[in-house]
TIDOMI-442292 format. One record per residue (C-alpha): residue number from 0; z, x, y. Coordinates in nm, 4 decimals. Example, Ala and Ser with C-alpha at 12.3 -4.5 7.8 and 13.67 -1.06 7.14 Angstrom:
BEGIN
<tilo><i>0</i><up>0.7800</up><east>1.2300</east><north>-0.4500</north></tilo>
<tilo><i>1</i><up>0.7140</up><east>1.3670</east><north>-0.1060</north></tilo>
end
This chain:
BEGIN
<tilo><i>0</i><up>4.3002</up><east>15.7706</east><north>13.0305</north></tilo>
<tilo><i>1</i><up>4.1076</up><east>15.7061</east><north>12.7112</north></tilo>
<tilo><i>2</i><up>3.8015</up><east>15.6172</east><north>12.8876</north></tilo>
<tilo><i>3</i><up>3.7989</up><east>16.0061</east><north>13.0570</north></tilo>
<tilo><i>4</i><up>3.9132</up><east>16.1454</east><north>12.7051</north></tilo>
<tilo><i>5</i><up>3.5628</up><east>15.8666</east><north>12.5359</north></tilo>
<tilo><i>6</i><up>3.3510</up><east>16.0477</east><north>12.8090</north></tilo>
<tilo><i>7</i><up>3.4498</up><east>16.4190</east><north>12.7218</north></tilo>
<tilo><i>8</i><up>3.4138</up><east>16.3350</east><north>12.3694</north></tilo>
<tilo><i>9</i><up>3.0347</up><east>16.1942</east><north>12.3959</north></tilo>
<tilo><i>10</i><up>2.9008</up><east>16.4707</east><north>12.5862</north></tilo>
<tilo><i>11</i><up>3.1398</up><east>16.7342</east><north>12.3425</north></tilo>
<tilo><i>12</i><up>2.9561</up><east>16.5810</east><north>12.0264</north></tilo>
<tilo><i>13</i><up>2.6219</up><east>16.5350</east><north>12.1627</north></tilo>
<tilo><i>14</i><up>2.5440</up><east>16.8584</east><north>12.3242</north></tilo>
<tilo><i>15</i><up>2.7602</up><east>17.0116</east><north>12.1041</north></tilo>
<tilo><i>16</i><up>2.6048</up><east>16.9519</east><north>11.7967</north></tilo>
<tilo><i>17</i><up>2.2481</up><east>17.0760</east><north>11.9335</north></tilo>
<tilo><i>18</i><up>2.3860</up><east>17.3542</east><north>12.0256</north></tilo>
<tilo><i>19</i><up>2.5609</up><east>17.4418</east><north>11.6757</north></tilo>
<tilo><i>20</i><up>2.2256</up><east>17.3311</east><north>11.5000</north></tilo>
<tilo><i>21</i><up>2.0526</up><east>17.5726</east><north>11.6513</north></tilo>
<tilo><i>22</i><up>1.9452</up><east>17.4212</east><north>11.9458</north></tilo>
<tilo><i>23</i><up>1.8577</up><east>17.6063</east><north>12.3251</north></tilo>
<tilo><i>24</i><up>1.9954</up><east>17.4233</east><north>12.7166</north></tilo>
<tilo><i>25</i><up>1.6751</up><east>17.6076</east><north>12.8365</north></tilo>
<tilo><i>26</i><up>1.4640</up><east>17.3401</east><north>12.8275</north></tilo>
<tilo><i>27</i><up>1.6669</up><east>17.0755</east><north>12.8749</north></tilo>
<tilo><i>28</i><up>1.8532</up><east>17.2608</east><north>13.1545</north></tilo>
<tilo><i>29</i><up>1.4947</up><east>17.2991</east><north>13.3014</north></tilo>
<tilo><i>30</i><up>1.3520</up><east>16.9302</east><north>13.2577</north></tilo>
<tilo><i>31</i><up>1.7165</up><east>16.7712</east><north>13.3586</north></tilo>
<tilo><i>32</i><up>1.6772</up><east>16.7682</east><north>13.7493</north></tilo>
<tilo><i>33</i><up>1.3117</up><east>16.5926</east><north>13.7525</north></tilo>
<tilo><i>34</i><up>1.4099</up><east>16.3430</east><north>13.4803</north></tilo>
<tilo><i>35</i><up>1.7425</up><east>16.2714</east><north>13.6204</north></tilo>
<tilo><i>36</i><up>1.5734</up><east>16.2244</east><north>13.9514</north></tilo>
<tilo><i>37</i><up>1.2955</up><east>15.9588</east><north>13.7538</north></tilo>
<tilo><i>38</i><up>1.5259</up><east>15.8104</east><north>13.4883</north></tilo>
<tilo><i>39</i><up>1.8678</up><east>15.7767</east><north>13.7301</north></tilo>
<tilo><i>40</i><up>1.6632</up><east>15.6880</east><north>14.0728</north></tilo>
<tilo><i>41</i><up>1.4453</up><east>15.3982</east><north>13.9312</north></tilo>
<tilo><i>42</i><up>1.8135</up><east>15.2605</east><north>13.7460</north></tilo>
<tilo><i>43</i><up>1.9404</up><east>15.2979</east><north>14.0693</north></tilo>
<tilo><i>44</i><up>1.6764</up><east>15.1323</east><north>14.2714</north></tilo>
<tilo><i>45</i><up>1.6145</up><east>14.8608</east><north>14.0123</north></tilo>
<tilo><i>46</i><up>2.0191</up><east>14.7853</east><north>14.0511</north></tilo>
<tilo><i>47</i><up>1.9690</up><east>14.7443</east><north>14.4234</north></tilo>
<tilo><i>48</i><up>1.6544</up><east>14.4949</east><north>14.3875</north></tilo>
<tilo><i>49</i><up>1.8096</up><east>14.2638</east><north>14.1402</north></tilo>
<tilo><i>50</i><up>2.1540</up><east>14.1988</east><north>14.2408</north></tilo>
<tilo><i>51</i><up>2.2784</up><east>14.0766</east><north>14.5901</north></tilo>
<tilo><i>52</i><up>2.4608</up><east>14.3453</east><north>14.8113</north></tilo>
<tilo><i>53</i><up>2.8101</up><east>14.1370</east><north>14.7362</north></tilo>
<tilo><i>54</i><up>2.7645</up><east>14.2094</east><north>14.3531</north></tilo>
<tilo><i>55</i><up>2.6665</up><east>14.5683</east><north>14.4793</north></tilo>
<tilo><i>56</i><up>3.0111</up><east>14.6645</east><north>14.7006</north></tilo>
<tilo><i>57</i><up>3.2167</up><east>14.4948</east><north>14.3736</north></tilo>
<tilo><i>58</i><up>3.0586</up><east>14.6862</east><north>14.1345</north></tilo>
<tilo><i>59</i><up>3.0933</up><east>15.0346</east><north>14.3339</north></tilo>
<tilo><i>60</i><up>3.4653</up><east>14.8813</east><north>14.4138</north></tilo>
<tilo><i>61</i><up>3.5600</up><east>14.7983</east><north>14.0269</north></tilo>
<tilo><i>62</i><up>3.4765</up><east>15.0947</east><north>13.9064</north></tilo>
<tilo><i>63</i><up>3.7889</up><east>15.1877</east><north>13.9790</north></tilo>
<tilo><i>64</i><up>3.9096</up><east>14.9558</east><north>13.6836</north></tilo>
<tilo><i>65</i><up>3.7873</up><east>15.1542</east><north>13.4229</north></tilo>
<tilo><i>66</i><up>4.0412</up><east>15.3749</east><north>13.4684</north></tilo>
<tilo><i>67</i><up>4.3495</up><east>15.1886</east><north>13.6274</north></tilo>
<tilo><i>68</i><up>4.2693</up><east>14.8531</east><north>13.3843</north></tilo>
<tilo><i>69</i><up>4.3733</up><east>14.5128</east><north>13.5122</north></tilo>
<tilo><i>70</i><up>4.5088</up><east>14.4579</east><north>13.8327</north></tilo>
<tilo><i>71</i><up>4.7874</up><east>14.2575</east><north>13.6574</north></tilo>
<tilo><i>72</i><up>5.1103</up><east>14.3770</east><north>13.4783</north></tilo>
<tilo><i>73</i><up>5.3763</up><east>14.2410</east><north>13.2663</north></tilo>
<tilo><i>74</i><up>5.6028</up><east>14.2198</east><north>13.5730</north></tilo>
<tilo><i>75</i><up>5.2770</up><east>14.0135</east><north>13.7807</north></tilo>
<tilo><i>76</i><up>5.2969</up><east>13.7654</east><north>13.4833</north></tilo>
<tilo><i>77</i><up>5.7246</up><east>13.6794</east><north>13.4996</north></tilo>
<tilo><i>78</i><up>5.6653</up><east>13.6112</east><north>13.8556</north></tilo>
<tilo><i>79</i><up>5.3363</up><east>13.3812</east><north>13.8250</north></tilo>
<tilo><i>80</i><up>5.5364</up><east>13.1928</east><north>13.5516</north></tilo>
<tilo><i>81</i><up>5.8403</up><east>13.1923</east><north>13.7750</north></tilo>
<tilo><i>82</i><up>5.6453</up><east>13.0603</east><north>14.1141</north></tilo>
<tilo><i>83</i><up>5.5104</up><east>12.7851</east><north>13.8529</north></tilo>
<tilo><i>84</i><up>5.8505</up><east>12.7104</east><north>13.7476</north></tilo>
<tilo><i>85</i><up>5.9947</up><east>12.6792</east><north>14.1098</north></tilo>
<tilo><i>86</i><up>5.7172</up><east>12.4944</east><north>14.1778</north></tilo>
<tilo><i>87</i><up>5.6829</up><east>12.2258</east><north>13.8792</north></tilo>
<tilo><i>88</i><up>6.0904</up><east>12.1701</east><north>13.8656</north></tilo>
<tilo><i>89</i><up>6.0692</up><east>12.1162</east><north>14.2677</north></tilo>
<tilo><i>90</i><up>5.8098</up><east>11.8411</east><north>14.2305</north></tilo>
<tilo><i>91</i><up>6.0103</up><east>11.7161</east><north>13.9027</north></tilo>
<tilo><i>92</i><up>6.3439</up><east>11.6566</east><north>14.0558</north></tilo>
<tilo><i>93</i><up>6.2545</up><east>11.6239</east><north>14.3726</north></tilo>
<tilo><i>94</i><up>5.9020</up><east>11.4611</east><north>14.4415</north></tilo>
<tilo><i>95</i><up>5.5555</up><east>11.5002</east><north>14.5294</north></tilo>
<tilo><i>96</i><up>5.6780</up><east>11.4981</east><north>14.9152</north></tilo>
<tilo><i>97</i><up>5.8823</up><east>11.8406</east><north>14.8840</north></tilo>
<tilo><i>98</i><up>5.5785</up><east>12.0466</east><north>14.7776</north></tilo>
<tilo><i>99</i><up>5.3917</up><east>11.9627</east><north>15.1189</north></tilo>
<tilo><i>100</i><up>5.5294</up><east>12.1844</east><north>15.3410</north></tilo>
<tilo><i>101</i><up>5.4431</up><east>12.4901</east><north>15.0835</north></tilo>
<tilo><i>102</i><up>5.0926</up><east>12.4150</east><north>14.9657</north></tilo>
<tilo><i>103</i><up>4.9628</up><east>12.3400</east><north>15.2901</north></tilo>
<tilo><i>104</i><up>5.0888</up><east>12.6567</east><north>15.4120</north></tilo>
<tilo><i>105</i><up>5.1866</up><east>12.8707</east><north>15.1255</north></tilo>
<tilo><i>106</i><up>5.1875</up><east>13.1858</east><north>15.3290</north></tilo>
<tilo><i>107</i><up>5.5065</up><east>13.0418</east><north>15.5154</north></tilo>
<tilo><i>108</i><up>5.6138</up><east>12.8889</east><north>15.1792</north></tilo>
<tilo><i>109</i><up>5.9941</up><east>13.0472</east><north>15.1096</north></tilo>
<tilo><i>110</i><up>5.8976</up><east>13.0074</east><north>14.7310</north></tilo>
<tilo><i>111</i><up>5.5515</up><east>13.1498</east><north>14.7740</north></tilo>
<tilo><i>112</i><up>5.6423</up><east>13.4650</east><north>14.9629</north></tilo>
<tilo><i>113</i><up>5.9062</up><east>13.5346</east><north>14.6699</north></tilo>
<tilo><i>114</i><up>5.5956</up><east>13.6483</east><north>14.4533</north></tilo>
<tilo><i>115</i><up>5.4056</up><east>13.8599</east><north>14.7236</north></tilo>
<tilo><i>116</i><up>5.1401</up><east>14.0235</east><north>14.4478</north></tilo>
<tilo><i>117</i><up>5.0630</up><east>13.5900</east><north>14.3801</north></tilo>
<tilo><i>118</i><up>5.0527</up><east>13.5351</east><north>14.6737</north></tilo>
<tilo><i>119</i><up>4.7781</up><east>13.8367</east><north>14.7847</north></tilo>
<tilo><i>120</i><up>4.5311</up><east>13.6886</east><north>14.5713</north></tilo>
<tilo><i>121</i><up>4.3324</up><east>13.4282</east><north>14.7309</north></tilo>
<tilo><i>122</i><up>4.2227</up><east>13.2507</east><north>14.4383</north></tilo>
<tilo><i>123</i><up>4.5373</up><east>13.2064</east><north>14.2279</north></tilo>
<tilo><i>124</i><up>4.7724</up><east>13.1110</east><north>14.5356</north></tilo>
<tilo><i>125</i><up>4.4704</up><east>12.8498</east><north>14.6464</north></tilo>
<tilo><i>126</i><up>4.4001</up><east>12.7273</east><north>14.3002</north></tilo>
<tilo><i>127</i><up>4.7545</up><east>12.6487</east><north>14.2399</north></tilo>
<tilo><i>128</i><up>4.7708</up><east>12.5015</east><north>14.5961</north></tilo>
<tilo><i>129</i><up>4.4574</up><east>12.2689</east><north>14.5528</north></tilo>
<tilo><i>130</i><up>4.5858</up><east>12.1276</east><north>14.2130</north></tilo>
<tilo><i>131</i><up>4.8892</up><east>12.0353</east><north>14.3540</north></tilo>
<tilo><i>132</i><up>4.7379</up><east>11.9024</east><north>14.6175</north></tilo>
<tilo><i>133</i><up>4.5260</up><east>11.6455</east><north>14.3740</north></tilo>
<tilo><i>134</i><up>4.8220</up><east>11.5909</east><north>14.2252</north></tilo>
<tilo><i>135</i><up>5.0409</up><east>11.4139</east><north>14.5626</north></tilo>
<tilo><i>136</i><up>4.6647</up><east>11.2837</east><north>14.5945</north></tilo>
<tilo><i>137</i><up>4.8099</up><east>11.0658</east><north>14.2814</north></tilo>
<tilo><i>138</i><up>4.5533</up><east>11.1667</east><north>14.1474</north></tilo>
<tilo><i>139</i><up>4.7618</up><east>11.2511</east><north>13.8089</north></tilo>
<tilo><i>140</i><up>4.5608</up><east>11.1959</east><north>13.5259</north></tilo>
<tilo><i>141</i><up>4.5472</up><east>11.5210</east><north>13.2940</north></tilo>
<tilo><i>142</i><up>4.2366</up><east>11.5392</east><north>13.2065</north></tilo>
<tilo><i>143</i><up>4.0862</up><east>11.4706</east><north>13.5168</north></tilo>
<tilo><i>144</i><up>4.2810</up><east>11.7975</east><north>13.6463</north></tilo>
<tilo><i>145</i><up>4.2070</up><east>11.9542</east><north>13.3496</north></tilo>
<tilo><i>146</i><up>3.8376</up><east>11.9203</east><north>13.3750</north></tilo>
<tilo><i>147</i><up>3.8464</up><east>11.9498</east><north>13.7973</north></tilo>
<tilo><i>148</i><up>4.0925</up><east>12.3224</east><north>13.6941</north></tilo>
<tilo><i>149</i><up>3.7918</up><east>12.4453</east><north>13.4317</north></tilo>
<tilo><i>150</i><up>3.4922</up><east>12.3923</east><north>13.6394</north></tilo>
<tilo><i>151</i><up>3.6967</up><east>12.5977</east><north>13.9260</north></tilo>
<tilo><i>152</i><up>3.7788</up><east>12.8287</east><north>13.6764</north></tilo>
<tilo><i>153</i><up>3.4404</up><east>12.8629</east><north>13.5208</north></tilo>
<tilo><i>154</i><up>3.2694</up><east>12.9201</east><north>13.8741</north></tilo>
<tilo><i>155</i><up>3.5221</up><east>13.1802</east><north>13.9631</north></tilo>
<tilo><i>156</i><up>3.4951</up><east>13.3513</east><north>13.6519</north></tilo>
<tilo><i>157</i><up>3.0758</up><east>13.3974</east><north>13.6534</north></tilo>
<tilo><i>158</i><up>3.1337</up><east>13.4992</east><north>14.0142</north></tilo>
<tilo><i>159</i><up>3.4014</up><east>13.8081</east><north>13.9202</north></tilo>
<tilo><i>160</i><up>3.1879</up><east>13.9259</east><north>13.6343</north></tilo>
<tilo><i>161</i><up>2.8617</up><east>13.9647</east><north>13.8051</north></tilo>
<tilo><i>162</i><up>2.9361</up><east>14.3622</east><north>13.8603</north></tilo>
<tilo><i>163</i><up>2.9453</up><east>14.3735</east><north>13.4359</north></tilo>
<tilo><i>164</i><up>2.6715</up><east>14.2006</east><north>13.4208</north></tilo>
<tilo><i>165</i><up>2.5109</up><east>14.4028</east><north>13.6495</north></tilo>
<tilo><i>166</i><up>2.5671</up><east>14.7338</east><north>13.4582</north></tilo>
<tilo><i>167</i><up>2.4659</up><east>14.5933</east><north>13.0905</north></tilo>
<tilo><i>168</i><up>2.1267</up><east>14.5087</east><north>13.2719</north></tilo>
<tilo><i>169</i><up>2.1417</up><east>14.8880</east><north>13.3698</north></tilo>
<tilo><i>170</i><up>2.2117</up><east>14.9676</east><north>13.0317</north></tilo>
<tilo><i>171</i><up>1.9541</up><east>14.7461</east><north>12.8643</north></tilo>
<tilo><i>172</i><up>1.6669</up><east>14.8872</east><north>13.1007</north></tilo>
<tilo><i>173</i><up>1.8024</up><east>15.2507</east><north>13.1483</north></tilo>
<tilo><i>174</i><up>1.5950</up><east>15.3490</east><north>12.7608</north></tilo>
<tilo><i>175</i><up>1.3073</up><east>15.2188</east><north>12.8952</north></tilo>
<tilo><i>176</i><up>1.2977</up><east>15.4117</east><north>13.1947</north></tilo>
<tilo><i>177</i><up>1.3335</up><east>15.7068</east><north>13.0125</north></tilo>
<tilo><i>178</i><up>0.9838</up><east>15.6371</east><north>12.8014</north></tilo>
<tilo><i>179</i><up>0.8477</up><east>15.5988</east><north>13.1330</north></tilo>
<tilo><i>180</i><up>0.9621</up><east>15.9608</east><north>13.2659</north></tilo>
<tilo><i>181</i><up>0.8638</up><east>16.0645</east><north>12.9012</north></tilo>
<tilo><i>182</i><up>0.5289</up><east>15.9209</east><north>12.9194</north></tilo>
<tilo><i>183</i><up>0.4725</up><east>16.0928</east><north>13.2678</north></tilo>
<tilo><i>184</i><up>0.5612</up><east>16.4214</east><north>13.1328</north></tilo>
<tilo><i>185</i><up>0.2989</up><east>16.3485</east><north>12.8791</north></tilo>
<tilo><i>186</i><up>0.0613</up><east>16.2771</east><north>13.1456</north></tilo>
<tilo><i>187</i><up>0.1810</up><east>16.6521</east><north>13.2678</north></tilo>
<tilo><i>188</i><up>0.1133</up><east>16.8122</east><north>12.9574</north></tilo>
<tilo><i>189</i><up>-0.2156</up><east>16.6612</east><north>12.8218</north></tilo>
<tilo><i>190</i><up>-0.3375</up><east>16.8119</east><north>13.1870</north></tilo>
<tilo><i>191</i><up>-0.2656</up><east>17.1658</east><north>13.0411</north></tilo>
<tilo><i>192</i><up>-0.4127</up><east>17.1151</east><north>12.6987</north></tilo>
<tilo><i>193</i><up>-0.6100</up><east>17.4045</east><north>12.7115</north></tilo>
<tilo><i>194</i><up>-0.2645</up><east>17.6387</east><north>12.7252</north></tilo>
<tilo><i>195</i><up>-0.1147</up><east>17.8128</east><north>12.4886</north></tilo>
<tilo><i>196</i><up>0.0419</up><east>17.6291</east><north>12.2606</north></tilo>
<tilo><i>197</i><up>0.4462</up><east>17.8299</east><north>12.3147</north></tilo>
<tilo><i>198</i><up>0.4154</up><east>17.6632</east><north>12.6440</north></tilo>
<tilo><i>199</i><up>0.2394</up><east>17.3051</east><north>12.5659</north></tilo>
<tilo><i>200</i><up>0.5674</up><east>17.2661</east><north>12.3084</north></tilo>
<tilo><i>201</i><up>0.7830</up><east>17.3962</east><north>12.6093</north></tilo>
<tilo><i>202</i><up>0.6446</up><east>17.0781</east><north>12.8364</north></tilo>
<tilo><i>203</i><up>0.6350</up><east>16.8334</east><north>12.5288</north></tilo>
<tilo><i>204</i><up>0.9854</up><east>16.9436</east><north>12.5039</north></tilo>
<tilo><i>205</i><up>1.0491</up><east>16.8674</east><north>12.8923</north></tilo>
<tilo><i>206</i><up>0.9100</up><east>16.4913</east><north>12.8290</north></tilo>
<tilo><i>207</i><up>1.1179</up><east>16.4174</east><north>12.5229</north></tilo>
<tilo><i>208</i><up>1.4421</up><east>16.5005</east><north>12.7535</north></tilo>
<tilo><i>209</i><up>1.2846</up><east>16.1592</east><north>12.9645</north></tilo>
<tilo><i>210</i><up>1.3313</up><east>15.9272</east><north>12.6355</north></tilo>
<tilo><i>211</i><up>1.6347</up><east>16.1257</east><north>12.5107</north></tilo>
<tilo><i>212</i><up>1.8178</up><east>16.0689</east><north>12.8414</north></tilo>
<tilo><i>213</i><up>1.7480</up><east>15.7488</east><north>12.8961</north></tilo>
<tilo><i>214</i><up>1.9004</up><east>15.6487</east><north>12.5919</north></tilo>
<tilo><i>215</i><up>2.1970</up><east>15.8445</east><north>12.6253</north></tilo>
<tilo><i>216</i><up>2.2943</up><east>15.7152</east><north>12.9297</north></tilo>
<tilo><i>217</i><up>2.2473</up><east>15.3472</east><north>12.8351</north></tilo>
<tilo><i>218</i><up>2.3947</up><east>15.3625</east><north>12.5203</north></tilo>
<tilo><i>219</i><up>2.6434</up><east>15.6263</east><north>12.5344</north></tilo>
<tilo><i>220</i><up>2.7718</up><east>15.5964</east><north>12.9281</north></tilo>
<tilo><i>221</i><up>2.6536</up><east>15.2723</east><north>13.1369</north></tilo>
<tilo><i>222</i><up>2.6965</up><east>15.0386</east><north>12.8041</north></tilo>
<tilo><i>223</i><up>3.0390</up><east>15.1069</east><north>12.7239</north></tilo>
<tilo><i>224</i><up>3.0910</up><east>15.0842</east><north>13.0644</north></tilo>
<tilo><i>225</i><up>3.0414</up><east>14.7247</east><north>13.1352</north></tilo>
<tilo><i>226</i><up>3.1637</up><east>14.6743</east><north>12.7957</north></tilo>
<tilo><i>227</i><up>3.4730</up><east>14.8046</east><north>12.9264</north></tilo>
<tilo><i>228</i><up>3.4419</up><east>14.5985</east><north>13.2849</north></tilo>
<tilo><i>229</i><up>3.3662</up><east>14.2670</east><north>13.1072</north></tilo>
<tilo><i>230</i><up>3.7726</up><east>14.3182</east><north>12.9059</north></tilo>
<tilo><i>231</i><up>3.8781</up><east>14.4056</east><north>13.1861</north></tilo>
<tilo><i>232</i><up>3.7325</up><east>14.0385</east><north>13.3764</north></tilo>
<tilo><i>233</i><up>3.8634</up><east>13.8679</east><north>13.0621</north></tilo>
<tilo><i>234</i><up>4.1886</up><east>14.0152</east><north>13.0772</north></tilo>
<tilo><i>235</i><up>4.2694</up><east>13.9295</east><north>13.4169</north></tilo>
<tilo><i>236</i><up>4.0976</up><east>13.5916</east><north>13.3886</north></tilo>
<tilo><i>237</i><up>4.3346</up><east>13.4689</east><north>13.1502</north></tilo>
<tilo><i>238</i><up>4.6080</up><east>13.5009</east><north>13.4765</north></tilo>
<tilo><i>239</i><up>4.4421</up><east>13.2399</east><north>13.5827</north></tilo>
<tilo><i>240</i><up>4.4539</up><east>13.0299</east><north>13.3055</north></tilo>
<tilo><i>241</i><up>4.8013</up><east>13.0465</east><north>13.2639</north></tilo>
<tilo><i>242</i><up>4.8414</up><east>12.8384</east><north>13.5519</north></tilo>
<tilo><i>243</i><up>4.6287</up><east>12.5732</east><north>13.4453</north></tilo>
<tilo><i>244</i><up>4.7852</up><east>12.5622</east><north>13.1011</north></tilo>
<tilo><i>245</i><up>5.1182</up><east>12.5102</east><north>13.2806</north></tilo>
<tilo><i>246</i><up>4.9992</up><east>12.2584</east><north>13.5772</north></tilo>
<tilo><i>247</i><up>4.7934</up><east>12.0512</east><north>13.2656</north></tilo>
<tilo><i>248</i><up>5.1619</up><east>12.0469</east><north>13.0971</north></tilo>
<tilo><i>249</i><up>5.3497</up><east>11.9588</east><north>13.3759</north></tilo>
<tilo><i>250</i><up>5.1283</up><east>11.6356</east><north>13.4297</north></tilo>
<tilo><i>251</i><up>5.1794</up><east>11.5752</east><north>13.0469</north></tilo>
<tilo><i>252</i><up>5.4889</up><east>11.4894</east><north>13.1489</north></tilo>
<tilo><i>253</i><up>5.7294</up><east>11.8251</east><north>12.9888</north></tilo>
<tilo><i>254</i><up>5.9824</up><east>11.9678</east><north>13.1804</north></tilo>
<tilo><i>255</i><up>5.9412</up><east>12.2719</east><north>13.3888</north></tilo>
<tilo><i>256</i><up>6.0931</up><east>12.4908</east><north>13.1032</north></tilo>
<tilo><i>257</i><up>5.8453</up><east>12.3444</east><north>12.8207</north></tilo>
<tilo><i>258</i><up>5.5639</up><east>12.4106</east><north>13.1007</north></tilo>
<tilo><i>259</i><up>5.6188</up><east>12.7609</east><north>13.1138</north></tilo>
<tilo><i>260</i><up>5.6821</up><east>12.8299</east><north>12.8082</north></tilo>
<tilo><i>261</i><up>5.3285</up><east>12.6932</east><north>12.6919</north></tilo>
<tilo><i>262</i><up>5.2051</up><east>12.9132</east><north>12.9445</north></tilo>
<tilo><i>263</i><up>5.3453</up><east>13.2048</east><north>12.8228</north></tilo>
<tilo><i>264</i><up>5.1783</up><east>13.1671</east><north>12.5319</north></tilo>
<tilo><i>265</i><up>4.8406</up><east>13.2622</east><north>12.6710</north></tilo>
<tilo><i>266</i><up>4.9774</up><east>13.5967</east><north>12.8761</north></tilo>
<tilo><i>267</i><up>4.7765</up><east>13.8581</east><north>12.6958</north></tilo>
<tilo><i>268</i><up>4.9909</up><east>14.0543</east><north>12.4008</north></tilo>
<tilo><i>269</i><up>5.0719</up><east>14.3666</east><north>12.5514</north></tilo>
<tilo><i>270</i><up>5.2128</up><east>14.2298</east><north>12.8331</north></tilo>
<tilo><i>271</i><up>5.3779</up><east>13.8849</east><north>12.7196</north></tilo>
<tilo><i>272</i><up>5.7100</up><east>13.8525</east><north>12.7667</north></tilo>
<tilo><i>273</i><up>5.9896</up><east>13.7595</east><north>12.4887</north></tilo>
<tilo><i>274</i><up>6.1415</up><east>13.3603</east><north>12.5100</north></tilo>
<tilo><i>275</i><up>6.4372</up><east>13.5447</east><north>12.5603</north></tilo>
<tilo><i>276</i><up>6.2894</up><east>13.7754</east><north>12.8476</north></tilo>
<tilo><i>277</i><up>6.1493</up><east>13.4899</east><north>13.0218</north></tilo>
<tilo><i>278</i><up>6.4907</up><east>13.2521</east><north>13.0043</north></tilo>
<tilo><i>279</i><up>6.6560</up><east>13.5651</east><north>13.1707</north></tilo>
<tilo><i>280</i><up>6.4433</up><east>13.6116</east><north>13.4074</north></tilo>
<tilo><i>281</i><up>6.4622</up><east>13.1921</east><north>13.5350</north></tilo>
<tilo><i>282</i><up>6.7931</up><east>13.2316</east><north>13.4735</north></tilo>
<tilo><i>283</i><up>6.8619</up><east>13.4752</east><north>13.7534</north></tilo>
<tilo><i>284</i><up>6.6473</up><east>13.2809</east><north>14.0047</north></tilo>
<tilo><i>285</i><up>6.8256</up><east>13.1569</east><north>14.3007</north></tilo>
<tilo><i>286</i><up>6.9897</up><east>12.8048</east><north>14.2309</north></tilo>
<tilo><i>287</i><up>6.7812</up><east>12.5835</east><north>14.4657</north></tilo>
<tilo><i>288</i><up>6.4996</up><east>12.7395</east><north>14.2674</north></tilo>
<tilo><i>289</i><up>6.6081</up><east>12.7333</east><north>13.9198</north></tilo>
end
């Protein structure tokens, strides 16, 4: 919602200020379609050249996140903590053998199926299962496990944030592409140097629309979109960091309740459950889980 309001404010303040200052839109409106074709088309072409098909498709898909925000909500963090509590509690009380069926076939596991939103996320499920599998193979050095998890998280985050980097690269290129369009406009003007001054003035004004449009799109639209998308990716990444925090805390010998409390500290503040809320939620779990 605030993103839509922001776009409206940018257009209203820029063009409203231009109009109140006595500016006329006739030159801008006449030049706008051609300048948009040159600048927007060049930016789109450069975007297609500089990015893989996977990044291009993901960018188009993730644009909806600019409005909807991060996919993980408060209930999802509670579900994740409950899932990790159940898994670590089972491992501590029943041993690693009791976990094998759950981590080898999570989609058939009663524990995982109790939290469908987490199970639907392939990386989260694989991340949990792969780490627990390492533990069942007697890799119980917390530092080694933490390093292995950190490398997985870094790789995943780098791959996920490709669209934000691509948009930022486009934002960085737009002012220069605006200059390209403006130079072409100057070339056109120089070809008509013998025209009357009022005609030359309009041609120069049309050429400057290119510079304006490139800078306006870069810093008023595409750049802020890239920043917001990166912010969303970073918040979603915290969901996976919580998995790391809880499982590493478990390897350090903490009780399941303590490990989950350590994980709760990493939940983004806006959606973080209180200690009492989490305790109540865990207390409501089925007796065989809690």
